[in-house]
N, C-alpha and C positions, 0 to 999 in steps of 0.2 A: 504494500500500500504506499503510495507516495504521500508526502507531507500535505498537500493541499486536500486530498480526499480524506485525510484524517481530521482536519479542521472541522469545526462547528461554525459556521458563517452566520455573520449578522449584519443586515443592510445598514448603511449608516442612517441615522436619523435625519441628516441634512439633505438626504436624497429626495425626499418627497414621494409623492404617489404618480406623478405624471409620467413616468418613463423616461425621465431625462438623464442628466449626467448622474449615475449612482455607483457607489463603490461598496464593497463588503469587506469585512474584517473577519478573520478568524485566528484563533490561536491554537499553537502546537507547543510541546515542550520547547523552551528556549526561544520562542519566535512569535510575532504576529504578523500574520500574512494579510495582504491586500490585493483585491483583484476587482475588475470592471464587472459589475452585476451582468451586462449585455454580453459580455464575452467570458463567460465562466470557464471555458475550457482554454482561454488565451493565458497571456503572462501573468504571474503572480510576483508580488514583491514582498520580500521577507525583511523585517526589522527585528533587533534586538528588543527585548522588553524595556530597557532604559531609554532608549531613542523613541519608542513609541509613546511612553509616558510624556517626554518631554515634548514631543510632537503634539500630543492630545492636550496637554495643558496650554500650549501657545494657541491652538485651535479655540480652545475655550475662551481665553483671553481676548483674542480678535472678535469672536461672537458677542462677547458682553460690551465691547466697546464700539461694536458695529462698524468696523474699519474692514474695507476691502483693499488697503494699501498693503503693499508687501511688508514684511517685517524688514526692520533693519538689519544689516549683515551680522552685526555682533549680537543679536537676539536669536539667530538661526541654530 
């Protein structure tokens, strides 16, 4: 069994229900996987747990401030 078929996938809450740009995340031991909902057989990105937590925290902050501007390089 390959890594992405072992994951339990969850659709992003930011994806909405209109079939637009959607991503799913799945966890496996030692990694968080991300894939395109419309292309589940396509490429899968793997992130270490700490990198994923940092990314998710920054997304949450950007959502709270309502910003669509890119984060400054020193905050990435």
